[in-house]
N, C-alpha and C positions, 0 to 999 in steps of 0.2 A: 522378417517372415516368420512366422509364431508356428512350432512343432506342432502337430496334432496332441493332444491330449493320450499320456500313455496307457494303454487298458491295464486297470483295476490288479489283472493279476500277472501283469509286466513283474520281470526279475530285478528292475530298477523302482517301480513301485513298492513292491517285496521288500526290498534290502531297505528301503527311506524307512517304514512303518517300522520295521527292525529295527534301525538306527533311532528311531524316537523312543522306543522300550526301554532301551541299550542307556540312553543318556538318562532316562527318571530313576534306574535300575543304580546307574552311577552316582548321581544326587545322592538319594537315598543310602547308599553304601558308603561315601565319603560323610556325612552327618552321623550314620552311626560311629563311625572312626574316631569326630571328633566330640563326640559324649554331646550332639547338640539335643538340645530341649526339643528340635524341630522333627525330630526323627522318625519319630512316627508318621506324622502327617507325612515327609515324604515316602517312607513306605506305602502311604493310602494311594500318594500318588502315583505310586510305581503298580500299586494293586490296578489302581484305576486305567493307567496304559493299556493294558490288557485282556479289560473288558470287550464285551462285541470279537466279530468275526476278522479275522484278515483279510485285508485286498484281495476280491474275487475268492473268498473260502478259502482261502490260500496257508498254511501251517496253522492248521488247528490244531493238528496235537502236540505243536509246541506249546500253542497260547494254552493249550488244557495244564502241559506242564506247568506252568510259568504262575497263572492262576492256583495252582496247588501250594506252590513252592512258596510264593508269596505270601498266602495266606498264612501257612505255615510260621512263617517271616516273621511278621505281624503277632503272630499270635506266640512266639518266643521272647518277641521283643515285650511285646507287652506282661509276659513275665517274669523279667528281668535275666533273661538267656540271652545273652549276648552272643555268645561264640557261636550259639544253636541256630539262632537270627544271623548272624553275620555267613556264614559257612549256607545258607537257605538261598541267600540274598548271590554272591557269589558265583553255588553254583546256575542259580536261573541266569547270572552276565552273559557265563562263558559257555555257554547252551545257545543263549540270546546273539553273539560275535560269531559261534561258529557258524551255526546258520547262514549265517550274512555271507560268511566268508565261503560257504557251501552253494549257497546262493548266485554268488558275483563271478564263482568259477564254472557254473553251469548243471553242476552236480545236487541240484536240489528242487 
């Protein structure tokens, strides 16, 4: 028997949404570490993953901050300032992962 669909703002849906974003961040960070020629495209994919609203309008403050950090990372990467770009990507991923932990513990 099928379970009813989860509400858009349920903790599981919010965590899943942020896990998807974290995955894109992880791929972009790895491409930067390996000096891949595709790093700028993968940073763009991470940027695209934070467009729009979160499930049920949740986590908007975090998404706004992630958008700013990823935009700065893309600009720094394009300018050749790889350490600064990497720092912003790592901060974005750490904040995303910490929010997932908070959600799953019922703290957010």
